[in-house]
Each structure stands twice: as structure tokens, then as C-alpha cells.
C-alpha positions as CSV (number, residue, x, y, z in Angstrom):
1,M,45.5,107.3,120.7
2,S,48.2,108.6,118.4
3,K,50.6,106.4,116.4
4,P,54.2,106.4,117.5
5,S,55.6,107.6,114.2
6,N,59.0,108.7,115.5
7,P,60.6,105.3,115.8
8,A,59.8,104.4,112.2
9,V,61.0,107.7,110.8
10,S,64.3,107.5,112.7
11,R,64.8,103.9,111.7
12,R,64.2,104.8,108.1
13,R,66.7,107.7,108.3
14,L,69.3,105.5,109.9
15,F,69.1,103.0,107.1
16,A,69.0,105.7,104.4
17,G,72.1,107.4,106.0
18,A,73.9,104.0,106.2
19,G,73.1,103.4,102.5
20,A,74.3,106.8,101.5
21,A,77.5,106.5,103.5
22,G,78.2,103.1,101.8
23,A,77.6,104.6,98.4
24,V,79.9,107.5,99.1
25,A,82.6,105.1,100.3
26,T,82.3,102.9,97.2
27,V,82.5,105.9,94.9
28,A,85.6,107.2,96.8
29,A,87.3,103.8,96.5
30,L,86.6,103.6,92.8
31,L,87.7,107.1,91.8
32,P,91.2,107.2,90.2
33,R,93.9,108.7,92.4
34,T,95.7,111.9,91.4
35,P,99.4,111.6,90.8
36,E,100.3,113.5,93.9
37,V,98.2,111.2,96.1
38,A,99.6,108.2,94.4
39,A,103.2,109.4,94.9
40,V,102.6,110.0,98.6
41,A,100.9,106.6,99.0
42,D,103.7,104.8,97.1
43,A,106.4,106.6,99.1
44,A,104.8,105.5,102.4
45,K,105.2,101.8,101.5
46,P,108.3,100.1,103.0
47,A,111.0,98.8,100.6
48,P,110.7,95.0,99.9
49,D,113.0,92.8,101.9
50,T,115.7,91.4,99.5
51,S,117.7,89.5,102.1
52,G,117.0,86.2,100.5
53,G,114.2,84.9,102.7
54,Y,114.7,82.1,105.2
55,Q,117.7,82.4,107.4
56,V,119.0,80.0,110.1
57,T,119.5,82.1,113.2
58,Q,120.3,81.2,116.8
59,H,116.6,81.4,117.5
60,V,115.7,78.9,114.8
61,L,118.4,76.5,115.9
62,R,117.2,76.7,119.5
63,Y,113.7,75.9,118.3
64,Y,114.9,72.9,116.3
65,Q,116.7,71.6,119.4
66,T,113.6,71.9,121.6
67,A,111.3,70.4,119.0
68,K,113.3,67.1,118.6
69,V,111.3,64.1,119.7
């Protein structure tokens, strides 16, 4: 009888590959960004809302009317 060595080898390769992929992702996340990439990433962010925050609208007033006890 021969030993089934294929499942152990494939399992080892799976875990080794997962570990390597995790290491690559960690290194990529820790590397500093180049100015061009940083500019593109910053340009994609929406502008902050400067409207003053909470506003009483018709929707809010209707909610207050229905929430009265």
C-alpha cells in the first residue's frame, strides 16, 4: 500500500500560498505612496459637507409627528 501523499502536499502548498499572499498584501499596504498615486487617491475623495450638520426638514418634522406618544 502506498501513502496518499498528495493531500498533505496540496494542503501545505495552500497554506504556504495563503501566507505568502498575506505577506505581500501587508508589504504593499505599508509601502509609502508615490506623489502621483497620492494625488489621484486624494482627488477621488468627496469634498466634506459644510452645510452645518443637522437640519430640520419636512421629513424630520413628519417623523416627530408620528413618534409622539
